[in-house]
mmCIF entry with sequence, helices, sheets and N, C-alpha, C, O atoms, coordinates in Angstrom:
data_MODEL
# 
_entry.id   MODEL 
# 
_entity.id                         1 
_entity.type                       polymer 
_entity.pdbx_number_of_molecules   1 
# 
_entity_poly.entity_id                      1 
_entity_poly.type                           'polypeptide(L)' 
_entity_poly.nstd_linkage                   no 
_entity_poly.nstd_monomer                   no 
_entity_poly.pdbx_seq_one_letter_code       
;(UNK)(UNK)(UNK)(UNK)(UNK)(UNK)(UNK)(UNK)(UNK)(UNK)(UNK)(UNK)(UNK)(UNK)(UNK)(UNK)
(UNK)(UNK)(UNK)(UNK)(UNK)(UNK)(UNK)(UNK)(UNK)(UNK)(UNK)(UNK)(UNK)(UNK)(UNK)(UNK)
(UNK)(UNK)(UNK)(UNK)(UNK)(UNK)(UNK)(UNK)(UNK)(UNK)(UNK)(UNK)(UNK)(UNK)(UNK)(UNK)
(UNK)(UNK)
;
_entity_poly.pdbx_seq_one_letter_code_can   XXXXXXXXXXXXXXXXXXXXXXXXXXXXXXXXXXXXXXXXXXXXXXXXXX 
_entity_poly.pdbx_strand_id                 A 
# 
loop_
_entity_poly_seq.entity_id 
_entity_poly_seq.num 
_entity_poly_seq.mon_id 
_entity_poly_seq.hetero 
1 1  UNK n 
1 2  UNK n 
1 3  UNK n 
1 4  UNK n 
1 5  UNK n 
1 6  UNK n 
1 7  UNK n 
1 8  UNK n 
1 9  UNK n 
1 10 UNK n 
1 11 UNK n 
1 12 UNK n 
1 13 UNK n 
1 14 UNK n 
1 15 UNK n 
1 16 UNK n 
1 17 UNK n 
1 18 UNK n 
1 19 UNK n 
1 20 UNK n 
1 21 UNK n 
1 22 UNK n 
1 23 UNK n 
1 24 UNK n 
1 25 UNK n 
1 26 UNK n 
1 27 UNK n 
1 28 UNK n 
1 29 UNK n 
1 30 UNK n 
1 31 UNK n 
1 32 UNK n 
1 33 UNK n 
1 34 UNK n 
1 35 UNK n 
1 36 UNK n 
1 37 UNK n 
1 38 UNK n 
1 39 UNK n 
1 40 UNK n 
1 41 UNK n 
1 42 UNK n 
1 43 UNK n 
1 44 UNK n 
1 45 UNK n 
1 46 UNK n 
1 47 UNK n 
1 48 UNK n 
1 49 UNK n 
1 50 UNK n 
# 
_struct_asym.id          A 
_struct_asym.entity_id   1 
# 
loop_
_struct_conf.conf_type_id 
_struct_conf.id 
_struct_conf.pdbx_PDB_helix_id 
_struct_conf.beg_label_comp_id 
_struct_conf.beg_label_asym_id 
_struct_conf.beg_label_seq_id 
_struct_conf.pdbx_beg_PDB_ins_code 
_struct_conf.end_label_comp_id 
_struct_conf.end_label_asym_id 
_struct_conf.end_label_seq_id 
_struct_conf.pdbx_end_PDB_ins_code 
_struct_conf.beg_auth_comp_id 
_struct_conf.beg_auth_asym_id 
_struct_conf.beg_auth_seq_id 
_struct_conf.end_auth_comp_id 
_struct_conf.end_auth_asym_id 
_struct_conf.end_auth_seq_id 
_struct_conf.pdbx_PDB_helix_class 
_struct_conf.details 
_struct_conf.pdbx_PDB_helix_length 
HELX_P HELX_P1 AA1 UNK A 34 ? UNK A 36 ? UNK A 34 UNK A 36 5 ? 3 
HELX_P HELX_P2 AA2 UNK A 38 ? UNK A 40 ? UNK A 38 UNK A 40 5 ? 3 
HELX_P HELX_P3 AA3 UNK A 43 ? UNK A 49 ? UNK A 43 UNK A 49 1 ? 7 
# 
_struct_conf_type.id          HELX_P 
_struct_conf_type.criteria    ? 
_struct_conf_type.reference   ? 
# 
_struct_sheet.id               AA1 
_struct_sheet.type             ? 
_struct_sheet.number_strands   4 
_struct_sheet.details          ? 
# 
loop_
_struct_sheet_order.sheet_id 
_struct_sheet_order.range_id_1 
_struct_sheet_order.range_id_2 
_struct_sheet_order.offset 
_struct_sheet_order.sense 
AA1 1 2 ? anti-parallel 
AA1 2 3 ? anti-parallel 
AA1 3 4 ? anti-parallel 
# 
loop_
_struct_sheet_range.sheet_id 
_struct_sheet_range.id 
_struct_sheet_range.beg_label_comp_id 
_struct_sheet_range.beg_label_asym_id 
_struct_sheet_range.beg_label_seq_id 
_struct_sheet_range.pdbx_beg_PDB_ins_code 
_struct_sheet_range.end_label_comp_id 
_struct_sheet_range.end_label_asym_id 
_struct_sheet_range.end_label_seq_id 
_struct_sheet_range.pdbx_end_PDB_ins_code 
_struct_sheet_range.beg_auth_comp_id 
_struct_sheet_range.beg_auth_asym_id 
_struct_sheet_range.beg_auth_seq_id 
_struct_sheet_range.end_auth_comp_id 
_struct_sheet_range.end_auth_asym_id 
_struct_sheet_range.end_auth_seq_id 
AA1 1 UNK A 4  ? UNK A 6  ? UNK A 4  UNK A 6  
AA1 2 UNK A 13 ? UNK A 16 ? UNK A 13 UNK A 16 
AA1 3 UNK A 23 ? UNK A 25 ? UNK A 23 UNK A 25 
AA1 4 UNK A 31 ? UNK A 32 ? UNK A 31 UNK A 32 
# 
loop_
_atom_site.group_PDB 
_atom_site.id 
_atom_site.type_symbol 
_atom_site.label_atom_id 
_atom_site.label_alt_id 
_atom_site.label_comp_id 
_atom_site.label_asym_id 
_atom_site.label_entity_id 
_atom_site.label_seq_id 
_atom_site.pdbx_PDB_ins_code 
_atom_site.Cartn_x 
_atom_site.Cartn_y 
_atom_site.Cartn_z 
_atom_site.occupancy 
_atom_site.B_iso_or_equiv 
_atom_site.pdbx_formal_charge 
_atom_site.auth_seq_id 
_atom_site.auth_comp_id 
_atom_site.auth_asym_id 
_atom_site.auth_atom_id 
_atom_site.pdbx_PDB_model_num 
ATOM 1   N N  . UNK A 1 1  ? 103.848 -48.747 -124.854 1.00 0.00 ? 1  UNK A N  1 
ATOM 2   C CA . UNK A 1 1  ? 103.724 -47.443 -124.250 1.00 0.00 ? 1  UNK A CA 1 
ATOM 3   C C  . UNK A 1 1  ? 102.991 -46.516 -125.225 1.00 0.00 ? 1  UNK A C  1 
ATOM 4   O O  . UNK A 1 1  ? 103.285 -46.513 -126.420 1.00 0.00 ? 1  UNK A O  1 
ATOM 5   N N  . UNK A 1 2  ? 102.057 -45.748 -124.725 1.00 0.00 ? 2  UNK A N  1 
ATOM 6   C CA . UNK A 1 2  ? 101.358 -44.850 -125.630 1.00 0.00 ? 2  UNK A CA 1 
ATOM 7   C C  . UNK A 1 2  ? 102.304 -43.742 -126.119 1.00 0.00 ? 2  UNK A C  1 
ATOM 8   O O  . UNK A 1 2  ? 103.269 -43.383 -125.445 1.00 0.00 ? 2  UNK A O  1 
ATOM 9   N N  . UNK A 1 3  ? 101.999 -43.216 -127.304 1.00 0.00 ? 3  UNK A N  1 
ATOM 10  C CA . UNK A 1 3  ? 102.827 -42.148 -127.862 1.00 0.00 ? 3  UNK A CA 1 
ATOM 11  C C  . UNK A 1 3  ? 102.362 -40.787 -127.403 1.00 0.00 ? 3  UNK A C  1 
ATOM 12  O O  . UNK A 1 3  ? 103.116 -39.819 -127.502 1.00 0.00 ? 3  UNK A O  1 
ATOM 13  N N  . UNK A 1 4  ? 101.141 -40.680 -126.902 1.00 0.00 ? 4  UNK A N  1 
ATOM 14  C CA . UNK A 1 4  ? 100.597 -39.429 -126.381 1.00 0.00 ? 4  UNK A CA 1 
ATOM 15  C C  . UNK A 1 4  ? 100.069 -39.672 -124.984 1.00 0.00 ? 4  UNK A C  1 
ATOM 16  O O  . UNK A 1 4  ? 99.303  -40.607 -124.750 1.00 0.00 ? 4  UNK A O  1 
ATOM 17  N N  . UNK A 1 5  ? 100.485 -38.819 -124.049 1.00 0.00 ? 5  UNK A N  1 
ATOM 18  C CA . UNK A 1 5  ? 100.053 -38.922 -122.660 1.00 0.00 ? 5  UNK A CA 1 
ATOM 19  C C  . UNK A 1 5  ? 99.442  -37.614 -122.248 1.00 0.00 ? 5  UNK A C  1 
ATOM 20  O O  . UNK A 1 5  ? 99.501  -36.632 -122.988 1.00 0.00 ? 5  UNK A O  1 
ATOM 21  N N  . UNK A 1 6  ? 98.859  -37.591 -121.078 1.00 0.00 ? 6  UNK A N  1 
ATOM 22  C CA . UNK A 1 6  ? 98.335  -36.327 -120.473 1.00 0.00 ? 6  UNK A CA 1 
ATOM 23  C C  . UNK A 1 6  ? 99.450  -35.710 -119.629 1.00 0.00 ? 6  UNK A C  1 
ATOM 24  O O  . UNK A 1 6  ? 100.144 -36.400 -118.882 1.00 0.00 ? 6  UNK A O  1 
ATOM 25  N N  . UNK A 1 7  ? 99.595  -34.450 -119.762 1.00 0.00 ? 7  UNK A N  1 
ATOM 26  C CA . UNK A 1 7  ? 100.596 -33.694 -118.972 1.00 0.00 ? 7  UNK A CA 1 
ATOM 27  C C  . UNK A 1 7  ? 100.112 -33.641 -117.517 1.00 0.00 ? 7  UNK A C  1 
ATOM 28  O O  . UNK A 1 7  ? 98.954  -33.313 -117.256 1.00 0.00 ? 7  UNK A O  1 
ATOM 29  N N  . UNK A 1 8  ? 101.006 -33.965 -116.571 1.00 0.00 ? 8  UNK A N  1 
ATOM 30  C CA . UNK A 1 8  ? 100.599 -33.932 -115.166 1.00 0.00 ? 8  UNK A CA 1 
ATOM 31  C C  . UNK A 1 8  ? 100.402 -32.491 -114.652 1.00 0.00 ? 8  UNK A C  1 
ATOM 32  O O  . UNK A 1 8  ? 99.777  -32.288 -113.611 1.00 0.00 ? 8  UNK A O  1 
ATOM 33  N N  . UNK A 1 9  ? 100.914 -31.529 -115.355 1.00 0.00 ? 9  UNK A N  1 
ATOM 34  C CA . UNK A 1 9  ? 100.843 -30.132 -114.944 1.00 0.00 ? 9  UNK A CA 1 
ATOM 35  C C  . UNK A 1 9  ? 99.541  -29.440 -115.428 1.00 0.00 ? 9  UNK A C  1 
ATOM 36  O O  . UNK A 1 9  ? 98.877  -28.738 -114.666 1.00 0.00 ? 9  UNK A O  1 
ATOM 37  N N  . UNK A 1 10 ? 99.203  -29.660 -116.715 1.00 0.00 ? 10 UNK A N  1 
ATOM 38  C CA . UNK A 1 10 ? 98.018  -28.937 -117.260 1.00 0.00 ? 10 UNK A CA 1 
ATOM 39  C C  . UNK A 1 10 ? 96.975  -29.853 -117.884 1.00 0.00 ? 10 UNK A C  1 
ATOM 40  O O  . UNK A 1 10 ? 95.943  -29.371 -118.350 1.00 0.00 ? 10 UNK A O  1 
ATOM 41  N N  . UNK A 1 11 ? 97.214  -31.155 -117.907 1.00 0.00 ? 11 UNK A N  1 
ATOM 42  C CA . UNK A 1 11 ? 96.296  -32.151 -118.393 1.00 0.00 ? 11 UNK A CA 1 
ATOM 43  C C  . UNK A 1 11 ? 96.048  -32.113 -119.915 1.00 0.00 ? 11 UNK A C  1 
ATOM 44  O O  . UNK A 1 11 ? 95.085  -32.698 -120.411 1.00 0.00 ? 11 UNK A O  1 
ATOM 45  N N  . UNK A 1 12 ? 96.927  -31.422 -120.637 1.00 0.00 ? 12 UNK A N  1 
ATOM 46  C CA . UNK A 1 12 ? 96.839  -31.422 -122.098 1.00 0.00 ? 12 UNK A CA 1 
ATOM 47  C C  . UNK A 1 12 ? 97.625  -32.614 -122.631 1.00 0.00 ? 12 UNK A C  1 
ATOM 48  O O  . UNK A 1 12 ? 98.360  -33.249 -121.876 1.00 0.00 ? 12 UNK A O  1 
ATOM 49  N N  . UNK A 1 13 ? 97.485  -32.927 -123.904 1.00 0.00 ? 13 UNK A N  1 
ATOM 50  C CA . UNK A 1 13 ? 98.219  -34.021 -124.505 1.00 0.00 ? 13 UNK A CA 1 
ATOM 51  C C  . UNK A 1 13 ? 99.688  -33.669 -124.598 1.00 0.00 ? 13 UNK A C  1 
ATOM 52  O O  . UNK A 1 13 ? 100.045 -32.542 -124.943 1.00 0.00 ? 13 UNK A O  1 
ATOM 53  N N  . UNK A 1 14 ? 100.543 -34.636 -124.288 1.00 0.00 ? 14 UNK A N  1 
ATOM 54  C CA . UNK A 1 14 ? 102.002 -34.496 -124.366 1.00 0.00 ? 14 UNK A CA 1 
ATOM 55  C C  . UNK A 1 14 ? 102.566 -35.583 -125.229 1.00 0.00 ? 14 UNK A C  1 
ATOM 56  O O  . UNK A 1 14 ? 102.123 -36.729 -125.149 1.00 0.00 ? 14 UNK A O  1 
ATOM 57  N N  . UNK A 1 15 ? 103.529 -35.258 -126.052 1.00 0.00 ? 15 UNK A N  1 
ATOM 58  C CA . UNK A 1 15 ? 104.168 -36.232 -126.949 1.00 0.00 ? 15 UNK A CA 1 
ATOM 59  C C  . UNK A 1 15 ? 105.315 -36.911 -126.238 1.00 0.00 ? 15 UNK A C  1 
ATOM 60  O O  . UNK A 1 15 ? 106.060 -36.265 -125.501 1.00 0.00 ? 15 UNK A O  1 
ATOM 61  N N  . UNK A 1 16 ? 105.469 -38.225 -126.452 1.00 0.00 ? 16 UNK A N  1 
ATOM 62  C CA . UNK A 1 16 ? 106.526 -38.998 -125.851 1.00 0.00 ? 16 UNK A CA 1 
ATOM 63  C C  . UNK A 1 16 ? 107.650 -39.131 -126.869 1.00 0.00 ? 16 UNK A C  1 
ATOM 64  O O  . UNK A 1 16 ? 107.390 -39.297 -128.060 1.00 0.00 ? 16 UNK A O  1 
ATOM 65  N N  . UNK A 1 17 ? 108.906 -39.059 -126.407 1.00 0.00 ? 17 UNK A N  1 
ATOM 66  C CA . UNK A 1 17 ? 110.052 -39.236 -127.277 1.00 0.00 ? 17 UNK A CA 1 
ATOM 67  C C  . UNK A 1 17 ? 110.089 -40.670 -127.790 1.00 0.00 ? 17 UNK A C  1 
ATOM 68  O O  . UNK A 1 17 ? 109.423 -41.546 -127.238 1.00 0.00 ? 17 UNK A O  1 
ATOM 69  N N  . UNK A 1 18 ? 110.845 -40.906 -128.817 1.00 0.00 ? 18 UNK A N  1 
ATOM 70  C CA . UNK A 1 18 ? 110.928 -42.234 -129.454 1.00 0.00 ? 18 UNK A CA 1 
ATOM 71  C C  . UNK A 1 18 ? 111.457 -43.278 -128.471 1.00 0.00 ? 18 UNK A C  1 
ATOM 72  O O  . UNK A 1 18 ? 111.033 -44.433 -128.503 1.00 0.00 ? 18 UNK A O  1 
ATOM 73  N N  . UNK A 1 19 ? 112.372 -42.878 -127.606 1.00 0.00 ? 19 UNK A N  1 
ATOM 74  C CA . UNK A 1 19 ? 112.921 -43.849 -126.653 1.00 0.00 ? 19 UNK A CA 1 
ATOM 75  C C  . UNK A 1 19 ? 112.010 -44.066 -125.448 1.00 0.00 ? 19 UNK A C  1 
ATOM 76  O O  . UNK A 1 19 ? 112.252 -44.958 -124.635 1.00 0.00 ? 19 UNK A O  1 
ATOM 77  N N  . UNK A 1 20 ? 110.941 -43.232 -125.333 1.00 0.00 ? 20 UNK A N  1 
ATOM 78  C CA . UNK A 1 20 ? 109.963 -43.435 -124.288 1.00 0.00 ? 20 UNK A CA 1 
ATOM 79  C C  . UNK A 1 20 ? 110.391 -42.913 -122.894 1.00 0.00 ? 20 UNK A C  1 
ATOM 80  O O  . UNK A 1 20 ? 109.686 -43.128 -121.908 1.00 0.00 ? 20 UNK A O  1 
ATOM 81  N N  . UNK A 1 21 ? 111.537 -42.235 -122.826 1.00 0.00 ? 21 UNK A N  1 
ATOM 82  C CA . UNK A 1 21 ? 112.046 -41.769 -121.540 1.00 0.00 ? 21 UNK A CA 1 
ATOM 83  C C  . UNK A 1 21 ? 111.533 -40.414 -121.134 1.00 0.00 ? 21 UNK A C  1 
ATOM 84  O O  . UNK A 1 21 ? 111.526 -40.100 -119.944 1.00 0.00 ? 21 UNK A O  1 
ATOM 85  N N  . UNK A 1 22 ? 111.096 -39.585 -122.084 1.00 0.00 ? 22 UNK A N  1 
ATOM 86  C CA . UNK A 1 22 ? 110.638 -38.230 -121.778 1.00 0.00 ? 22 UNK A CA 1 
ATOM 87  C C  . UNK A 1 22 ? 109.371 -37.904 -122.554 1.00 0.00 ? 22 UNK A C  1 
ATOM 88  O O  . UNK A 1 22 ? 109.078 -38.507 -123.586 1.00 0.00 ? 22 UNK A O  1 
ATOM 89  N N  . UNK A 1 23 ? 108.648 -36.959 -122.043 1.00 0.00 ? 23 UNK A N  1 
ATOM 90  C CA . UNK A 1 23 ? 107.439 -36.464 -122.739 1.00 0.00 ? 23 UNK A CA 1 
ATOM 91  C C  . UNK A 1 23 ? 107.477 -34.936 -122.668 1.00 0.00 ? 23 UNK A C  1 
ATOM 92  O O  . UNK A 1 23 ? 107.987 -34.353 -121.712 1.00 0.00 ? 23 UNK A O  1 
ATOM 93  N N  . UNK A 1 24 ? 106.930 -34.313 -123.696 1.00 0.00 ? 24 UNK A N  1 
ATOM 94  C CA . UNK A 1 24 ? 106.898 -32.818 -123.793 1.00 0.00 ? 24 UNK A CA 1 
ATOM 95  C C  . UNK A 1 24 ? 105.486 -32.359 -124.065 1.00 0.00 ? 24 UNK A C  1 
ATOM 96  O O  . UNK A 1 24 ? 104.826 -32.838 -124.987 1.00 0.00 ? 24 UNK A O  1 
ATOM 97  N N  . UNK A 1 25 ? 105.032 -31.429 -123.254 1.00 0.00 ? 25 UNK A N  1 
ATOM 98  C CA . UNK A 1 25 ? 103.704 -30.838 -123.418 1.00 0.00 ? 25 UNK A CA 1 
ATOM 99  C C  . UNK A 1 25 ? 103.849 -29.550 -124.245 1.00 0.00 ? 25 UNK A C  1 
ATOM 100 O O  . UNK A 1 25 ? 104.562 -28.630 -123.842 1.00 0.00 ? 25 UNK A O  1 
ATOM 101 N N  . UNK A 1 26 ? 103.185 -29.488 -125.380 1.00 0.00 ? 26 UNK A N  1 
ATOM 102 C CA . UNK A 1 26 ? 103.280 -28.310 -126.231 1.00 0.00 ? 26 UNK A CA 1 
ATOM 103 C C  . UNK A 1 26 ? 102.455 -27.166 -125.653 1.00 0.00 ? 26 UNK A C  1 
ATOM 104 O O  . UNK A 1 26 ? 102.684 -26.009 -126.002 1.00 0.00 ? 26 UNK A O  1 
ATOM 105 N N  . UNK A 1 27 ? 101.505 -27.466 -124.779 1.00 0.00 ? 27 UNK A N  1 
ATOM 106 C CA . UNK A 1 27 ? 100.639 -26.422 -124.230 1.00 0.00 ? 27 UNK A CA 1 
ATOM 107 C C  . UNK A 1 27 ? 101.362 -25.595 -123.166 1.00 0.00 ? 27 UNK A C  1 
ATOM 108 O O  . UNK A 1 27 ? 101.368 -24.366 -123.243 1.00 0.00 ? 27 UNK A O  1 
ATOM 109 N N  . UNK A 1 28 ? 101.967 -26.247 -122.182 1.00 0.00 ? 28 UNK A N  1 
ATOM 110 C CA . UNK A 1 28 ? 102.624 -25.519 -121.091 1.00 0.00 ? 28 UNK A CA 1 
ATOM 111 C C  . UNK A 1 28 ? 104.147 -25.634 -121.143 1.00 0.00 ? 28 UNK A C  1 
ATOM 112 O O  . UNK A 1 28 ? 104.850 -25.078 -120.299 1.00 0.00 ? 28 UNK A O  1 
ATOM 113 N N  . UNK A 1 29 ? 104.638 -26.350 -122.125 1.00 0.00 ? 29 UNK A N  1 
ATOM 114 C CA . UNK A 1 29 ? 106.098 -26.551 -122.333 1.00 0.00 ? 29 UNK A CA 1 
ATOM 115 C C  . UNK A 1 29 ? 106.759 -27.373 -121.213 1.00 0.00 ? 29 UNK A C  1 
ATOM 116 O O  . UNK A 1 29 ? 107.973 -27.291 -121.024 1.00 0.00 ? 29 UNK A O  1 
ATOM 117 N N  . UNK A 1 30 ? 105.984 -28.146 -120.487 1.00 0.00 ? 30 UNK A N  1 
ATOM 118 C CA . UNK A 1 30 ? 106.487 -29.005 -119.422 1.00 0.00 ? 30 UNK A CA 1 
ATOM 119 C C  . UNK A 1 30 ? 107.183 -30.210 -120.032 1.00 0.00 ? 30 UNK A C  1 
ATOM 120 O O  . UNK A 1 30 ? 106.678 -30.807 -120.982 1.00 0.00 ? 30 UNK A O  1 
ATOM 121 N N  . UNK A 1 31 ? 108.345 -30.570 -119.487 1.00 0.00 ? 31 UNK A N  1 
ATOM 122 C CA . UNK A 1 31 ? 109.038 -31.779 -119.900 1.00 0.00 ? 31 UNK A CA 1 
ATOM 123 C C  . UNK A 1 31 ? 109.052 -32.690 -118.688 1.00 0.00 ? 31 UNK A C  1 
ATOM 124 O O  . UNK A 1 31 ? 109.466 -32.273 -117.606 1.00 0.00 ? 31 UNK A O  1 
ATOM 125 N N  . UNK A 1 32 ? 108.607 -33.929 -118.851 1.00 0.00 ? 32 UNK A N  1 
ATOM 126 C CA . UNK A 1 32 ? 108.509 -34.833 -117.731 1.00 0.00 ? 32 UNK A CA 1 
ATOM 127 C C  . UNK A 1 32 ? 108.736 -36.264 -118.177 1.00 0.00 ? 32 UNK A C  1 
ATOM 128 O O  . UNK A 1 32 ? 108.697 -36.578 -119.366 1.00 0.00 ? 32 UNK A O  1 
ATOM 129 N N  . UNK A 1 33 ? 108.976 -37.132 -117.191 1.00 0.00 ? 33 UNK A N  1 
ATOM 130 C CA . UNK A 1 33 ? 109.101 -38.550 -117.476 1.00 0.00 ? 33 UNK A CA 1 
ATOM 131 C C  . UNK A 1 33 ? 107.711 -39.168 -117.525 1.00 0.00 ? 33 UNK A C  1 
ATOM 132 O O  . UNK A 1 33 ? 106.870 -38.866 -116.678 1.00 0.00 ? 33 UNK A O  1 
ATOM 133 N N  . UNK A 1 34 ? 107.462 -40.027 -118.502 1.00 0.00 ? 34 UNK A N  1 
ATOM 134 C CA . UNK A 1 34 ? 106.105 -40.626 -118.624 1.00 0.00 ? 34 UNK A CA 1 
ATOM 135 C C  . UNK A 1 34 ? 105.584 -41.283 -117.348 1.00 0.00 ? 34 UNK A C  1 
ATOM 136 O O  . UNK A 1 34 ? 104.371 -41.365 -117.153 1.00 0.00 ? 34 UNK A O  1 
ATOM 137 N N  . UNK A 1 35 ? 106.465 -41.747 -116.490 1.00 0.00 ? 35 UNK A N  1 
ATOM 138 C CA . UNK A 1 35 ? 105.999 -42.375 -115.227 1.00 0.00 ? 35 UNK A CA 1 
ATOM 139 C C  . UNK A 1 35 ? 105.331 -41.362 -114.324 1.00 0.00 ? 35 UNK A C  1 
ATOM 140 O O  . UNK A 1 35 ? 104.628 -41.758 -113.394 1.00 0.00 ? 35 UNK A O  1 
ATOM 141 N N  . UNK A 1 36 ? 105.521 -40.038 -114.560 1.00 0.00 ? 36 UNK A N  1 
ATOM 142 C CA . UNK A 1 36 ? 104.898 -39.003 -113.773 1.00 0.00 ? 36 UNK A CA 1 
ATOM 143 C C  . UNK A 1 36 ? 103.446 -38.749 -114.224 1.00 0.00 ? 36 UNK A C  1 
ATOM 144 O O  . UNK A 1 36 ? 102.656 -38.155 -113.490 1.00 0.00 ? 36 UNK A O  1 
ATOM 145 N N  . UNK A 1 37 ? 103.109 -39.205 -115.437 1.00 0.00 ? 37 UNK A N  1 
ATOM 146 C CA . UNK A 1 37 ? 101.801 -38.945 -116.005 1.00 0.00 ? 37 UNK A CA 1 
ATOM 147 C C  . UNK A 1 37 ? 100.747 -39.839 -115.344 1.00 0.00 ? 37 UNK A C  1 
ATOM 148 O O  . UNK A 1 37 ? 101.023 -41.002 -115.053 1.00 0.00 ? 37 UNK A O  1 
ATOM 149 N N  . UNK A 1 38 ? 99.532  -39.302 -115.103 1.00 0.00 ? 38 UNK A N  1 
ATOM 150 C CA . UNK A 1 38 ? 98.457  -40.125 -114.558 1.00 0.00 ? 38 UNK A CA 1 
ATOM 151 C C  . UNK A 1 38 ? 98.132  -41.312 -115.445 1.00 0.00 ? 38 UNK A C  1 
ATOM 152 O O  . UNK A 1 38 ? 97.691  -42.347 -114.946 1.00 0.00 ? 38 UNK A O  1 
ATOM 153 N N  . UNK A 1 39 ? 98.340  -41.188 -116.751 1.00 0.00 ? 39 UNK A N  1 
ATOM 154 C CA . UNK A 1 39 ? 98.091  -42.306 -117.702 1.00 0.00 ? 39 UNK A CA 1 
ATOM 155 C C  . UNK A 1 39 ? 98.977  -43.500 -117.415 1.00 0.00 ? 39 UNK A C  1 
ATOM 156 O O  . UNK A 1 39 ? 98.598  -44.626 -117.736 1.00 0.00 ? 39 UNK A O  1 
ATOM 157 N N  . UNK A 1 40 ? 100.137 -43.297 -116.827 1.00 0.00 ? 40 UNK A N  1 
ATOM 158 C CA . UNK A 1 40 ? 101.123 -44.361 -116.639 1.00 0.00 ? 40 UNK A CA 1 
ATOM 159 C C  . UNK A 1 40 ? 101.110 -44.908 -115.216 1.00 0.00 ? 40 UNK A C  1 
ATOM 160 O O  . UNK A 1 40 ? 101.742 -45.933 -114.955 1.00 0.00 ? 40 UNK A O  1 
ATOM 161 N N  . UNK A 1 41 ? 100.416 -44.262 -114.295 1.00 0.00 ? 41 UNK A N  1 
ATOM 162 C CA . UNK A 1 41 ? 100.406 -44.725 -112.918 1.00 0.00 ? 41 UNK A CA 1 
ATOM 163 C C  . UNK A 1 41 ? 99.730  -46.058 -112.802 1.00 0.00 ? 41 UNK A C  1 
ATOM 164 O O  . UNK A 1 41 ? 98.668  -46.287 -113.381 1.00 0.00 ? 41 UNK A O  1 
ATOM 165 N N  . UNK A 1 42 ? 100.353 -46.939 -112.050 1.00 0.00 ? 42 UNK A N  1 
ATOM 166 C CA . UNK A 1 42 ? 99.804  -48.262 -111.817 1.00 0.00 ? 42 UNK A CA 1 
ATOM 167 C C  . UNK A 1 42 ? 100.335 -49.304 -112.797 1.00 0.00 ? 42 UNK A C  1 
ATOM 168 O O  . UNK A 1 42 ? 100.233 -50.497 -112.509 1.00 0.00 ? 42 UNK A O  1 
ATOM 169 N N  . UNK A 1 43 ? 100.893 -48.916 -113.933 1.00 0.00 ? 43 UNK A N  1 
ATOM 170 C CA . UNK A 1 43 ? 101.372 -49.894 -114.891 1.00 0.00 ? 43 UNK A CA 1 
ATOM 171 C C  . UNK A 1 43 ? 102.596 -50.606 -114.356 1.00 0.00 ? 43 UNK A C  1 
ATOM 172 O O  . UNK A 1 43 ? 102.741 -51.812 -114.555 1.00 0.00 ? 43 UNK A O  1 
ATOM 173 N N  . UNK A 1 44 ? 103.490 -49.880 -113.671 1.00 0.00 ? 44 UNK A N  1 
ATOM 174 C CA . UNK A 1 44 ? 104.655 -50.534 -113.073 1.00 0.00 ? 44 UNK A CA 1 
ATOM 175 C C  . UNK A 1 44 ? 104.288 -51.522 -111.994 1.00 0.00 ? 44 UNK A C  1 
ATOM 176 O O  . UNK A 1 44 ? 104.942 -52.553 -111.832 1.00 0.00 ? 44 UNK A O  1 
ATOM 177 N N  . UNK A 1 45 ? 103.237 -51.206 -111.252 1.00 0.00 ? 45 UNK A N  1 
ATOM 178 C CA . UNK A 1 45 ? 102.767 -52.082 -110.172 1.00 0.00 ? 45 UNK A CA 1 
ATOM 179 C C  . UNK A 1 45 ? 102.288 -53.390 -110.746 1.00 0.00 ? 45 UNK A C  1 
ATOM 180 O O  . UNK A 1 45 ? 102.516 -54.447 -110.159 1.00 0.00 ? 45 UNK A O  1 
ATOM 181 N N  . UNK A 1 46 ? 101.627 -53.338 -111.887 1.00 0.00 ? 46 UNK A N  1 
ATOM 182 C CA . UNK A 1 46 ? 101.122 -54.553 -112.511 1.00 0.00 ? 46 UNK A CA 1 
ATOM 183 C C  . UNK A 1 46 ? 102.251 -55.506 -112.887 1.00 0.00 ? 46 UNK A C  1 
ATOM 184 O O  . UNK A 1 46 ? 102.126 -56.722 -112.748 1.00 0.00 ? 46 UNK A O  1 
ATOM 185 N N  . UNK A 1 47 ? 103.356 -54.933 -113.367 1.00 0.00 ? 47 UNK A N  1 
ATOM 186 C CA . UNK A 1 47 ? 104.531 -55.717 -113.765 1.00 0.00 ? 47 UNK A CA 1 
ATOM 187 C C  . UNK A 1 47 ? 105.137 -56.392 -112.545 1.00 0.00 ? 47 UNK A C  1 
ATOM 188 O O  . UNK A 1 47 ? 105.543 -57.552 -112.609 1.00 0.00 ? 47 UNK A O  1 
ATOM 189 N N  . UNK A 1 48 ? 105.199 -55.649 -111.408 1.00 0.00 ? 48 UNK A N  1 
ATOM 190 C CA . UNK A 1 48 ? 105.840 -56.204 -110.225 1.00 0.00 ? 48 UNK A CA 1 
ATOM 191 C C  . UNK A 1 48 ? 105.019 -57.349 -109.632 1.00 0.00 ? 48 UNK A C  1 
ATOM 192 O O  . UNK A 1 48 ? 105.590 -58.261 -109.034 1.00 0.00 ? 48 UNK A O  1 
ATOM 193 N N  . UNK A 1 49 ? 103.688 -57.322 -109.783 1.00 0.00 ? 49 UNK A N  1 
ATOM 194 C CA . UNK A 1 49 ? 102.828 -58.355 -109.219 1.00 0.00 ? 49 UNK A CA 1 
ATOM 195 C C  . UNK A 1 49 ? 102.938 -59.654 -109.985 1.00 0.00 ? 49 UNK A C  1 
ATOM 196 O O  . UNK A 1 49 ? 102.680 -60.716 -109.418 1.00 0.00 ? 49 UNK A O  1 
ATOM 197 N N  . UNK A 1 50 ? 103.310 -59.611 -111.250 1.00 0.00 ? 50 UNK A N  1 
ATOM 198 C CA . UNK A 1 50 ? 103.358 -60.835 -112.065 1.00 0.00 ? 50 UNK A CA 1 
ATOM 199 C C  . UNK A 1 50 ? 104.453 -61.756 -111.685 1.00 0.00 ? 50 UNK A C  1 
ATOM 200 O O  . UNK A 1 50 ? 104.604 -62.818 -112.289 1.00 0.00 ? 50 UNK A O  1 
# 
């Protein structure tokens, strides 16, 4: 899992927590789950297809 993702709210870089369950955007202060980020979309689908 990448350590930096794009925020789904403002598209700025967001840092992921060490456990990978949450991400925080320093720009807009949004806290979100990495699965909500456009960078992570589709990765779960690839695992299901295998």
